[in-house]
C-alpha positions as CSV (number, residue, x, y, z in Angstrom):
1,M,-80.1,161.7,7.3
2,H,-78.7,159.8,4.8
3,K,-75.4,158.7,4.0
4,S,-73.9,158.8,0.3
5,F,-71.7,156.5,-1.2
6,P,-69.0,157.8,-3.3
7,L,-69.7,157.6,-7.0
8,N,-66.5,155.1,-8.0
9,S,-67.7,152.5,-5.1
10,A,-71.0,152.8,-6.5
11,A,-69.8,151.6,-10.1
12,T,-67.6,149.2,-8.6
13,L,-70.5,147.5,-6.6
14,L,-72.6,147.2,-9.7
15,V,-69.9,145.5,-11.6
16,L,-69.5,143.1,-8.9
17,L,-73.2,142.5,-9.0
18,S,-73.3,141.6,-12.6
19,A,-70.7,139.5,-12.7
20,A,-72.2,137.4,-10.0
21,C,-75.6,137.1,-11.8
22,S,-74.1,136.2,-15.3
23,G,-72.6,133.0,-13.9
24,S,-70.3,132.3,-16.8
25,K,-67.3,129.7,-17.1
26,V,-64.3,129.1,-19.1
27,P,-64.9,126.4,-21.5
28,P,-62.6,123.1,-20.9
29,P,-60.1,121.8,-23.8
30,P,-61.4,119.9,-26.6
31,P,-60.9,115.9,-26.0
32,A,-57.7,114.7,-27.8
33,P,-58.5,113.1,-31.2
34,Q,-58.0,109.3,-31.2
35,V,-55.8,107.4,-33.4
36,V,-54.9,104.0,-34.3
37,V,-51.1,103.6,-34.3
38,Q,-48.3,100.9,-35.6
39,A,-45.1,100.4,-34.2
40,I,-42.8,99.9,-37.2
41,T,-40.3,96.7,-36.9
42,P,-38.2,95.5,-40.0
43,R,-39.2,92.2,-41.1
44,A,-38.3,90.2,-44.4
45,I,-41.0,90.2,-47.2
46,D,-41.1,89.3,-50.6
47,V,-41.4,92.3,-53.8
48,T,-43.8,90.7,-56.1
49,A,-44.5,91.4,-59.5
50,D,-48.1,90.7,-61.5
51,Y,-48.6,90.1,-65.0
52,V,-51.3,89.4,-67.3
53,A,-51.7,85.6,-68.5
54,Q,-53.7,83.3,-70.2
55,T,-53.9,79.5,-70.2
56,E,-53.4,77.0,-73.0
57,A,-53.6,73.3,-73.8
58,L,-50.4,71.4,-74.4
59,N,-52.5,69.9,-77.2
60,E,-55.5,71.2,-78.7
61,V,-56.4,69.0,-82.3
62,E,-59.2,69.8,-84.6
63,I,-60.8,66.7,-85.4
64,R,-61.7,66.5,-88.9
65,P,-62.5,63.3,-90.9
66,R,-60.5,61.4,-93.5
67,V,-63.4,60.4,-95.8
68,G,-66.6,62.5,-96.3
69,G,-70.4,61.2,-96.0
70,L,-73.1,61.5,-93.9
71,L,-72.6,62.0,-89.9
72,E,-74.5,58.7,-88.6
73,T,-73.6,59.0,-85.1
74,Q,-71.7,61.1,-82.2
75,A,-70.5,58.4,-79.6
76,V,-69.8,60.9,-76.6
77,D,-71.0,63.7,-75.2
78,E,-70.0,67.1,-75.5
79,G,-67.3,68.4,-72.7
80,S,-66.6,64.9,-71.4
81,K,-63.3,63.3,-70.8
82,V,-61.8,61.2,-73.6
83,K,-58.9,58.9,-74.2
84,K,-56.7,58.2,-76.6
85,G,-57.9,56.2,-79.3
86,Q,-61.9,56.5,-78.2
87,L,-64.6,56.5,-80.7
88,L,-65.8,59.7,-81.2
89,F,-68.0,60.1,-84.4
90,V,-69.4,57.5,-87.2
91,I,-69.8,58.3,-90.4
92,D,-72.0,56.4,-92.9
93,A,-69.7,53.1,-93.9
94,Q,-71.7,51.6,-96.5
95,P,-70.3,52.8,-99.6
96,Y,-66.8,52.3,-98.4
97,A,-67.7,48.8,-97.5
98,V,-68.8,48.3,-100.9
99,A,-65.5,49.7,-102.0
100,V,-63.6,46.9,-100.3
101,L,-65.4,44.5,-101.6
102,Q,-65.2,45.8,-105.3
103,A,-61.4,45.9,-104.4
104,K,-61.3,42.3,-103.2
105,A,-63.1,41.6,-106.3
106,A,-60.5,43.3,-108.5
107,L,-58.0,41.5,-106.8
108,A,-59.1,38.0,-107.2
109,L,-59.4,38.8,-110.8
110,A,-55.8,40.1,-111.0
111,Q,-54.5,36.9,-109.1
112,A,-56.4,35.0,-111.4
113,A,-54.7,36.3,-114.5
114,L,-51.2,36.0,-112.5
115,D,-51.7,32.2,-112.0
116,Q,-52.7,32.0,-115.5
117,S,-49.4,34.0,-116.7
118,D,-47.4,31.9,-114.5
119,R,-48.5,28.4,-116.1
120,D,-48.2,30.0,-119.5
121,L,-44.6,31.1,-118.7
122,A,-44.1,27.7,-117.2
123,R,-45.0,25.9,-120.5
124,V,-43.0,28.2,-123.0
125,R,-40.0,28.6,-121.0
126,P,-38.7,24.8,-121.6
127,L,-39.7,25.0,-125.2
128,S,-37.3,28.0,-125.9
129,T,-34.3,25.6,-124.8
130,I,-35.1,23.3,-127.7
131,D,-35.9,26.0,-130.0
132,A,-39.8,24.9,-130.0
133,V,-40.9,28.5,-129.6
134,S,-39.3,31.6,-130.8
135,Q,-37.7,34.1,-128.4
136,Q,-40.5,36.9,-129.2
137,E,-43.0,34.3,-128.0
138,L,-40.9,33.8,-124.6
139,D,-40.4,37.6,-124.3
140,A,-44.0,38.2,-124.6
141,S,-44.8,35.4,-122.1
142,I,-42.5,37.0,-119.3
143,A,-44.1,40.4,-120.2
144,R,-47.2,39.5,-119.9
145,H,-46.4,37.8,-116.2
146,D,-44.9,40.8,-115.0
147,S,-47.9,42.6,-116.1
148,A,-50.0,40.2,-114.3
149,R,-48.0,40.3,-111.4
150,A,-48.1,44.2,-111.5
151,Q,-51.8,44.1,-111.4
152,V,-52.0,42.1,-108.7
153,E,-49.9,44.4,-106.7
154,A,-52.1,47.5,-107.6
155,A,-55.3,45.5,-107.0
156,Q,-53.7,44.8,-103.5
157,A,-53.2,48.8,-102.9
158,S,-56.7,49.4,-104.2
159,L,-57.6,47.0,-101.5
160,Q,-55.8,48.5,-99.0
161,T,-56.9,52.2,-99.8
162,A,-60.6,50.8,-99.3
163,T,-59.9,49.4,-95.9
164,L,-58.3,52.4,-94.6
165,N,-61.3,54.3,-96.2
166,L,-63.7,52.2,-94.5
167,G,-61.8,52.5,-91.3
168,Y,-61.8,56.1,-91.4
169,T,-65.3,56.4,-91.1
170,R,-65.1,55.7,-87.2
171,V,-63.3,58.9,-86.0
172,T,-61.4,58.4,-83.0
173,S,-59.5,60.6,-80.5
174,P,-55.9,61.3,-81.1
175,I,-55.0,62.4,-77.6
176,D,-56.1,62.2,-74.0
177,G,-58.5,65.2,-73.0
178,V,-61.5,66.9,-73.0
179,I,-63.9,67.2,-76.0
180,G,-65.6,70.4,-77.0
181,R,-68.6,71.6,-78.6
182,A,-69.7,69.4,-81.8
183,Q,-69.6,71.7,-84.8
184,L,-71.9,69.4,-86.9
185,K,-75.2,67.5,-86.1
186,V,-75.9,64.1,-86.9
187,G,-77.4,63.7,-90.4
188,G,-74.8,66.5,-91.7
189,L,-72.9,66.1,-94.8
190,V,-69.2,66.0,-93.9
191,T,-66.3,66.6,-96.3
192,A,-63.0,64.7,-95.9
193,Y,-60.3,67.0,-94.4
194,S,-62.0,69.8,-94.5
195,T,-65.2,69.7,-91.9
196,L,-64.6,70.3,-88.6
197,L,-66.3,68.2,-86.4
198,T,-64.8,69.6,-82.9
199,T,-61.7,70.1,-81.0
200,V,-59.9,68.0,-78.1
201,Y,-58.2,69.5,-75.6
202,S,-55.5,67.8,-73.4
203,I,-55.9,69.1,-69.9
204,D,-52.9,67.9,-67.6
205,P,-50.8,69.9,-67.5
206,M,-51.5,73.1,-68.9
207,Y,-49.5,76.2,-70.2
208,V,-49.7,79.6,-68.8
209,N,-48.5,82.4,-71.4
210,F,-47.7,85.8,-70.0
211,A,-44.9,88.2,-71.4
212,I,-42.2,90.6,-69.7
213,S,-41.2,93.9,-70.5
214,E,-37.6,94.6,-71.7
215,A,-36.3,96.5,-68.4
216,R,-37.9,93.4,-66.6
217,V,-35.9,91.0,-68.9
218,L,-32.2,92.6,-68.4
219,E,-33.5,92.9,-64.3
220,I,-33.3,88.9,-64.3
221,Q,-30.6,88.8,-66.6
222,R,-28.6,90.8,-63.8
223,E,-29.9,88.5,-61.2
224,L,-28.8,85.5,-62.9
225,G,-25.8,86.6,-63.9
226,G,-26.1,86.0,-67.6
227,A,-28.5,85.4,-70.0
228,L,-31.8,83.4,-69.4
229,N,-31.2,79.7,-70.3
230,Q,-32.1,76.4,-69.6
231,S,-30.9,76.4,-66.3
232,A,-33.1,79.5,-65.1
233,K,-36.2,78.2,-66.8
234,S,-35.6,75.1,-64.6
235,T,-35.0,76.4,-60.9
236,R,-37.6,79.6,-61.0
237,T,-41.2,78.9,-59.6
238,F,-44.3,81.0,-60.4
239,R,-47.8,81.6,-58.6
240,V,-50.5,81.5,-60.6
241,L,-53.6,83.8,-59.6
242,L,-57.1,83.1,-60.9
243,V,-59.8,85.5,-62.1
244,D,-61.0,85.6,-58.6
245,N,-57.9,86.6,-56.8
246,S,-57.7,83.0,-55.3
247,E,-54.0,81.5,-55.7
248,Y,-54.0,78.1,-57.8
249,P,-52.7,75.4,-55.5
250,Y,-50.1,74.4,-57.7
251,P,-46.9,76.5,-58.7
252,G,-45.9,76.8,-62.3
253,K,-42.3,76.3,-63.7
254,M,-40.8,78.1,-66.9
255,N,-40.4,75.8,-69.9
256,F,-40.1,78.2,-72.9
257,I,-38.8,81.9,-73.1
258,D,-39.2,83.1,-76.7
259,A,-36.2,83.9,-78.9
260,A,-36.8,87.5,-79.6
261,V,-38.8,90.8,-78.3
262,D,-42.0,91.2,-79.7
263,N,-41.5,94.6,-82.0
264,S,-45.0,95.8,-81.3
265,T,-45.2,95.4,-77.6
266,G,-41.9,95.5,-76.4
267,T,-42.1,92.3,-74.5
268,L,-40.9,89.0,-74.4
269,K,-43.3,86.0,-74.1
270,V,-42.7,83.5,-71.3
271,R,-44.6,80.2,-71.1
272,L,-45.3,78.1,-67.7
273,E,-46.0,74.6,-67.2
274,V,-48.2,73.6,-64.5
275,P,-50.1,70.7,-63.4
276,N,-54.0,70.3,-63.7
277,P,-55.0,67.1,-62.1
278,D,-58.3,68.5,-60.9
279,Q,-59.2,70.4,-63.9
280,L,-59.5,73.5,-62.7
281,L,-58.1,75.2,-65.3
282,R,-59.4,75.3,-68.9
283,A,-57.8,76.2,-72.3
284,N,-58.2,80.2,-73.0
285,Q,-59.2,81.5,-69.6
286,F,-57.3,84.4,-68.0
287,A,-55.2,84.4,-64.9
288,R,-52.3,86.4,-63.3
289,V,-48.8,85.4,-62.8
290,R,-47.3,86.5,-59.5
291,V,-43.4,86.4,-59.8
292,T,-41.0,87.5,-56.8
293,T,-38.7,90.0,-57.8
294,Q,-37.0,90.8,-54.8
295,H,-36.3,89.1,-51.1
296,L,-35.9,91.9,-48.7
297,K,-34.6,91.0,-45.3
298,D,-35.1,94.1,-43.0
299,A,-37.7,96.0,-45.0
300,L,-40.0,99.0,-43.1
301,V,-43.6,98.3,-44.1
302,V,-46.9,100.1,-43.2
303,P,-50.3,99.5,-44.4
304,Q,-51.3,101.6,-47.7
305,R,-54.2,103.4,-46.1
306,A,-51.6,105.2,-43.2
307,L,-50.1,106.8,-46.3
308,Q,-51.4,110.6,-46.8
309,E,-50.6,112.6,-50.1
310,F,-50.5,116.4,-50.8
311,Q,-49.6,118.7,-53.2
312,G,-47.4,115.7,-54.8
313,K,-45.7,114.7,-51.7
314,N,-46.0,111.5,-49.9
315,F,-46.1,111.7,-46.0
316,L,-47.1,109.7,-42.9
317,W,-48.2,111.1,-39.5
318,V,-45.8,110.1,-36.7
319,I,-46.5,110.0,-32.9
320,D,-43.6,110.7,-30.7
321,G,-42.7,110.2,-27.0
322,E,-45.2,113.1,-26.0
323,M,-48.0,111.9,-28.2
324,K,-47.6,114.8,-30.5
325,A,-48.3,114.3,-34.2
326,S,-46.0,115.3,-36.6
327,Q,-46.0,114.5,-40.5
328,R,-43.1,112.6,-42.0
329,D,-42.1,112.7,-45.6
330,V,-41.3,109.3,-47.0
331,V,-40.1,107.7,-49.8
332,L,-42.1,105.0,-51.4
333,G,-41.2,101.9,-52.5
334,P,-43.3,98.9,-54.4
335,R,-46.6,97.9,-53.2
336,V,-47.0,94.3,-51.5
337,E,-50.7,93.2,-51.2
338,Q,-52.3,95.8,-49.2
339,E,-49.0,97.1,-47.7
340,L,-46.1,99.6,-49.2
341,I,-42.3,99.4,-48.3
342,I,-41.1,102.6,-47.4
343,H,-37.2,103.1,-48.6
344,D,-36.7,106.3,-46.6
345,G,-38.4,108.6,-44.1
346,L,-38.7,106.1,-41.1
347,K,-36.5,104.3,-38.9
348,P,-37.3,101.1,-36.9
349,G,-39.2,101.8,-33.7
350,D,-41.4,105.0,-35.4
351,T,-45.0,105.0,-34.2
352,V,-47.3,105.5,-37.4
353,V,-50.9,106.4,-37.3
354,I,-52.8,103.9,-39.5
355,E,-56.6,105.1,-38.7
356,G,-57.9,109.0,-37.6
357,M,-55.5,110.8,-39.6
358,Q,-58.3,113.0,-40.7
359,K,-58.5,115.2,-37.5
360,L,-54.4,115.4,-37.1
361,K,-52.5,118.6,-37.2
362,Q,-48.8,119.4,-36.8
363,G,-47.7,119.1,-33.0
364,L,-51.4,118.2,-31.8
365,T,-51.4,115.9,-29.2
366,V,-53.3,112.7,-29.8
367,A,-54.6,110.0,-27.6
368,I,-54.1,106.1,-28.7
369,K,-57.0,103.9,-29.5
370,P,-56.9,100.1,-29.9
371,P,-57.0,98.7,-33.0
372,A,-60.2,96.8,-32.2
373,A,-62.5,99.7,-31.5
374,A,-61.1,101.4,-34.8
375,E,-63.6,102.6,-37.3
376,S,-64.0,101.5,-40.8
377,P,-61.7,103.6,-43.3
378,I,-65.2,104.5,-44.9
379,A,-66.6,105.7,-41.5
380,A,-63.6,107.6,-40.3
381,A,-63.6,109.9,-43.4
382,P,-64.5,113.4,-42.9
383,P,-66.8,114.8,-44.8
384,A,-65.8,117.2,-47.4
385,S,-67.1,120.3,-45.9
386,D,-64.7,119.7,-42.8
387,A,-61.7,119.9,-44.7
388,K,-59.3,122.2,-43.4
389,P,-56.2,123.9,-45.7
390,G,-52.9,122.2,-44.5
391,N,-53.8,119.0,-43.0
392,A,-57.6,117.7,-43.4
393,E,-57.2,118.3,-47.4
394,A,-54.3,115.6,-47.5
395,K,-56.0,112.5,-48.9
396,P,-54.8,108.7,-49.3
397,A,-52.1,108.1,-51.9
398,A,-52.4,106.0,-54.8
399,A,-51.0,102.7,-54.9
400,P,-47.6,103.3,-56.8
């Protein structure tokens, strides 16, 4: 005779057997996201402002001939250095050499006439004292003598002009510098004071021109305690950055401030003078002028990539003592290269996330990753499809 189990006991046994056969486990919690952090420590920093600038030669002389004729010789190569007085071009001198000979002959003829009038006057003057000749004849002799002397002076001036013109056929450099491109080839016809042969640029020192806004002018005046003047120009130094962002090795000093603000741009023109011994600067090339506007002794500075922006607000991720992340709204100051100055929202000793903030949420526990093992900002950026409302949609803020 079989014994029967109660119905409730059988159901319980089936449940136990089913649970034992399934072998299910509770999933472990996800690992804490790894981030790279930076401790905030006050430090001294210079706040700078950049201005678009352009170089200018101190002297930029257009070489134009003083006499006309055929261009016979180009004495120097284009782009080479020249000295003051060095020969640049030669114009056909034969017509001017002939003019000199003609002027010399005219001078000799005038001098002969003057000598004859001297002798005539020397004979007439004693005779007039004994009334051997009339006063009219004496006056006529004196007039012929004065006329002959004037003819000699005119001939001398003509000879001097012809000699100058002959010398002007040799065109020389008026300054030390670099010669530009020749505008006329050998054999071309030049016109006096009209044809441009070339341009010579001085190279050391150089000018750097830029313009500052009216607001910046007022700031500088307040810093100096008065108007921009000669003493202010002599004490300020400026850094020049070239088009490849490299810093020019020689600082510039201000040597000119325009007297009036430009009505069309609302800016004030400023000029620097910089040494150029290596000829790294050329006339009319573009550059930037970097000016130190402030010196902050205890600034709180974070890398620009640490800043996040969401719905018009700027914030940072801060890690507390329990390794939990929280958003901190901040007030931005100026940017200094790849760093941002924080005016409000941080305090010394705060720990700020500088990489890995894409996966953070408010109150989430994180793990610190050494900076050497940090991913690059491009590799660390999550795909757009992984964005989550409230935190992952935040994007790095644009530079102020």
